[in-house]
C-alpha positions as CSV (number, residue, x, y, z in Angstrom):
1,M,128.8,305.2,-33.7
2,G,132.0,305.3,-31.7
3,T,135.3,303.7,-32.6
4,A,136.6,300.6,-30.8
5,G,140.0,300.8,-29.2
6,L,142.4,298.9,-31.4
7,D,145.8,298.6,-29.9
8,E,147.4,297.6,-33.2
9,L,146.7,301.1,-34.5
10,D,148.3,303.1,-31.7
11,F,150.7,304.8,-34.1
12,G,148.0,307.0,-35.7
13,K,144.6,308.6,-35.1
14,L,141.4,306.6,-35.2
15,S,138.4,308.9,-35.6
16,V,134.9,309.3,-37.2
17,V,134.1,311.5,-40.2
18,D,130.7,312.3,-41.4
19,L,130.2,311.6,-45.1
20,L,126.8,312.9,-46.3
21,G,125.2,311.7,-43.1
22,T,127.1,308.4,-42.8
23,E,129.6,308.0,-40.0
24,V,132.8,306.5,-41.3
25,E,135.6,305.1,-39.1
26,M,138.9,306.6,-40.3
27,F,142.5,305.9,-39.4
28,T,145.2,308.4,-40.3
29,A,148.9,308.2,-39.8
30,G,152.3,309.3,-41.2
31,Q,153.5,312.1,-43.4
32,G,154.2,312.5,-47.0
33,A,152.2,312.0,-50.2
34,P,148.6,311.0,-49.7
35,L,147.7,307.3,-49.8
36,L,144.1,306.0,-49.7
37,F,144.2,302.5,-48.3
38,L,141.1,300.2,-48.9
39,H,141.3,297.2,-46.6
40,G,140.4,293.6,-47.4
41,L,138.2,291.1,-45.6
42,D,140.5,291.3,-42.6
43,G,139.4,294.9,-41.8
44,L,141.6,297.7,-40.5
45,E,142.8,295.5,-37.6
46,G,144.2,293.0,-40.1
47,S,146.1,295.7,-41.9
48,A,147.8,297.3,-39.0
49,A,151.3,296.1,-39.7
50,A,151.2,297.3,-43.3
51,L,149.7,300.6,-42.3
52,R,152.5,301.1,-39.8
53,E,155.1,300.5,-42.6
54,L,153.3,302.7,-45.1
55,A,153.1,305.6,-42.6
56,G,156.9,305.8,-43.0
57,S,156.5,307.1,-46.5
58,F,153.0,308.4,-46.9
59,T,150.2,310.2,-45.2
60,V,147.8,307.3,-44.9
61,F,144.0,307.6,-45.0
62,A,142.5,304.2,-44.1
63,P,138.7,304.0,-43.7
64,S,136.6,301.1,-42.7
65,H,134.3,300.2,-45.5
66,P,130.6,300.9,-44.8
67,G,129.3,298.1,-42.7
68,F,132.8,297.0,-41.6
69,G,134.5,297.9,-38.3
70,A,132.7,300.9,-36.7
71,S,131.5,302.4,-40.0
72,A,127.8,302.8,-40.6
73,R,126.2,301.6,-43.8
74,P,123.3,303.3,-45.6
75,A,120.5,300.8,-46.3
76,R,120.7,301.4,-50.1
77,L,124.5,300.9,-50.2
78,N,124.7,297.2,-50.8
79,R,127.0,296.6,-53.8
80,V,130.6,297.2,-54.4
81,D,129.6,299.3,-57.4
82,D,128.0,301.6,-54.8
83,L,131.2,301.7,-52.8
84,G,133.0,303.1,-55.9
85,Y,130.8,306.2,-55.8
86,F,131.1,306.3,-52.0
87,Y,134.9,306.6,-52.1
88,L,134.8,309.3,-54.8
89,D,132.7,311.3,-52.3
90,L,135.1,310.5,-49.5
91,M,138.1,311.7,-51.5
92,D,136.2,315.0,-52.0
93,L,135.5,315.3,-48.3
94,L,139.1,314.6,-47.4
95,S,140.4,316.9,-50.2
96,L,142.6,314.1,-51.5
97,D,144.1,315.3,-54.8
98,R,145.1,312.3,-56.9
99,P,146.3,310.1,-54.0
100,L,148.0,306.8,-54.4
101,V,145.1,304.3,-54.1
102,V,145.9,300.9,-52.6
103,G,143.4,298.1,-52.2
104,T,144.0,294.6,-50.7
105,S,141.9,291.6,-51.6
106,F,138.2,292.8,-51.4
107,G,139.6,296.4,-51.1
108,G,141.4,295.8,-54.5
109,W,138.0,295.2,-56.0
110,V,136.7,298.4,-54.4
111,A,139.7,300.4,-55.7
112,A,139.2,299.1,-59.2
113,E,135.5,299.9,-59.2
114,T,136.2,303.4,-57.9
115,L,138.8,304.3,-60.6
116,T,136.7,302.9,-63.5
117,K,134.2,305.6,-62.7
118,E,136.6,308.6,-62.5
119,P,140.0,307.4,-63.9
120,A,141.8,310.6,-63.2
121,R,141.2,310.6,-59.4
122,A,144.4,308.7,-58.5
123,S,148.0,309.3,-59.3
124,R,148.7,305.5,-59.2
125,I,146.8,302.4,-58.2
126,V,148.1,299.3,-56.4
127,L,145.9,296.1,-56.3
128,A,147.2,293.5,-53.9
129,S,145.6,290.1,-54.3
130,P,142.6,291.7,-55.8
131,L,139.1,290.1,-56.1
132,G,136.3,291.4,-58.3
133,L,136.7,289.5,-61.6
134,P,134.4,286.5,-62.2
135,T,135.5,283.8,-59.8
136,A,134.3,280.7,-61.6
137,D,133.5,279.3,-65.1
138,R,130.8,276.6,-65.1
139,R,132.2,274.0,-62.8
140,E,135.7,275.4,-62.4
141,Q,136.3,277.6,-59.3
142,Y,139.1,280.2,-59.5
143,V,138.7,281.6,-56.0
144,A,138.1,279.6,-52.9
145,D,134.6,280.0,-51.4
146,I,135.4,281.7,-48.1
147,F,131.7,281.4,-47.0
148,M,132.0,277.6,-47.0
149,L,135.1,277.6,-44.8
150,S,135.3,277.8,-41.0
151,R,137.1,280.8,-39.5
152,Q,140.0,278.5,-38.6
153,A,140.2,276.9,-42.1
154,L,139.9,280.4,-43.7
155,G,142.7,281.6,-41.5
156,A,144.9,278.8,-42.5
157,R,144.4,279.5,-46.2
158,M,144.4,283.4,-46.0
159,Q,147.9,283.8,-44.6
160,R,151.3,282.2,-44.6
161,S,152.5,283.7,-41.3
162,A,150.3,286.6,-40.0
163,P,147.2,285.2,-38.2
164,L,143.8,286.3,-39.6
165,P,142.0,288.2,-36.8
166,G,139.6,285.8,-35.1
167,S,141.0,282.6,-36.6
168,D,142.7,281.4,-33.3
169,M,139.9,279.9,-31.2
170,A,141.8,280.2,-28.0
171,A,142.5,283.9,-28.6
172,L,138.9,284.4,-29.7
173,T,137.5,283.2,-26.4
174,K,139.5,285.8,-24.6
175,M,138.7,288.7,-27.0
176,P,136.8,291.7,-25.7
177,E,133.2,292.0,-26.7
178,D,133.8,295.1,-28.9
179,R,136.4,293.2,-30.9
180,I,134.1,290.2,-31.4
181,R,131.4,292.6,-32.6
182,R,133.8,294.1,-35.1
183,L,134.6,290.6,-36.5
184,M,130.9,289.8,-36.8
185,R,130.2,293.1,-38.6
186,N,133.1,292.4,-41.0
187,D,131.7,288.9,-41.8
188,E,128.2,290.3,-42.3
189,A,129.4,293.0,-44.6
190,A,131.6,290.7,-46.6
191,S,128.5,288.4,-47.1
192,L,126.3,291.4,-48.1
193,Y,128.8,292.7,-50.8
194,G,130.2,289.4,-52.0
195,W,127.5,286.7,-51.7
196,T,126.2,286.7,-55.3
197,P,127.7,286.9,-57.7
198,Y,130.4,285.6,-55.5
199,M,133.1,288.2,-54.8
200,S,132.8,289.6,-58.3
201,N,131.2,292.1,-60.7
202,P,130.7,290.4,-64.1
203,K,130.9,293.9,-65.8
204,L,134.2,294.8,-64.2
205,P,136.5,293.2,-66.9
206,D,134.9,295.4,-69.5
207,R,135.5,298.5,-67.5
208,L,139.1,298.1,-66.3
209,H,140.5,299.6,-69.5
210,R,139.2,302.9,-68.2
211,I,141.8,303.0,-65.4
212,A,144.3,305.6,-66.6
213,A,146.7,305.7,-63.7
214,P,149.9,303.6,-63.7
215,A,148.9,300.3,-62.0
216,L,150.7,297.7,-60.0
217,V,149.2,294.3,-59.3
218,L,150.8,292.3,-56.5
219,W,150.3,288.6,-55.6
220,G,151.6,286.5,-52.8
221,E,153.6,283.6,-54.1
222,D,151.8,281.2,-51.8
223,D,148.3,282.5,-52.2
224,A,145.9,279.6,-51.4
225,I,142.7,281.6,-52.1
226,V,143.1,282.5,-55.8
227,S,144.3,280.2,-58.7
228,P,146.9,280.9,-61.4
229,T,144.0,281.1,-63.9
230,Y,142.5,283.9,-61.9
231,R,145.8,285.8,-61.8
232,E,146.0,285.5,-65.6
233,A,142.5,286.8,-65.9
234,W,143.6,290.0,-64.1
235,R,146.7,290.3,-66.3
236,A,144.5,290.1,-69.4
237,A,141.9,292.5,-68.1
238,L,144.5,295.1,-66.9
239,P,147.3,294.6,-69.5
240,Q,148.8,298.1,-68.8
241,A,149.6,297.1,-65.2
242,E,152.9,295.9,-63.8
243,V,152.5,292.5,-62.2
244,E,154.7,291.1,-59.5
245,S,154.8,288.4,-56.8
246,I,156.0,288.7,-53.2
247,A,157.9,285.8,-51.8
248,G,157.0,284.4,-48.4
249,A,153.4,285.7,-48.6
250,G,150.0,284.3,-49.0
251,H,146.7,286.0,-49.9
252,R,147.2,288.5,-47.1
253,L,150.6,289.6,-48.5
254,H,150.3,293.0,-46.8
255,A,150.2,291.2,-43.4
256,D,152.7,288.4,-44.2
257,Q,155.4,290.8,-45.7
258,P,154.4,294.3,-44.5
259,A,157.9,295.8,-44.9
260,A,158.4,294.4,-48.5
261,F,154.9,295.5,-49.4
262,A,155.4,299.0,-48.2
263,S,158.9,299.3,-49.8
264,R,157.5,298.2,-53.2
265,L,154.7,300.7,-52.9
266,A,157.1,303.5,-52.0
267,A,159.3,302.6,-55.0
268,F,156.3,302.4,-57.3
269,A,155.1,305.9,-56.2
270,G,158.6,307.3,-56.4
271,C,158.7,308.1,-52.6
272,R,161.5,307.8,-50.1
273,R,160.9,306.6,-46.6
274,L,160.5,309.6,-44.2
275,S,161.0,307.5,-41.1
276,G,161.5,304.0,-39.8
277,E,164.6,303.3,-41.8
């Protein structure tokens, strides 16, 4: 499976790696300490601005999740719990020795699942607008149901300033076929992993205490996807974490405020920027 040409990622290398027979789309860029970046529902293309900033301080390894982008998906890999083991194997393949692990939104859930399995595999962990905890209690919904929203409505709620890929209908009609195919694969994979229970693993809250690495949880001040109650649930489930909000940002805080996002991660990891000052 080949990689599609993504102009937003022209500052690094887009390639394919073979992980135990599964072709995984991999973006690499920058120099410095290793950082494993696990993207959200917006895919690699929706993370380009943040990846560019992060490459100024880190050597960034950013795969497309199985089923997203141009990554294949083994038939039996259909739960986020499976992705946790998948990424442990990928870290072995890439010889990543205790990288900084960063996950945004859906990718935050993936990162948390991964490090509850082998807590010592990361030097630090950053969860930005993470999903993964139970999203509702009886009739109260803590996380907006993205599957009930049109792409345009979802785009309006997902960001404050940076447009969600594919949310602009005029731009969508002019988009090359390979880019539309990526968006469709991303949507299909999100449904597969997050349909039921909706964007969550009911067992995750009881496992988060296993995360041994220093943790940082970031939220956008204007997040219109998750409720204050949901944020508090994360604080209670991961009490050892530092928790902060980023001004001028919605759920896709990495896209709305990429420079502030990257600077906070560099400070948390104790790194100085190597370029792009």
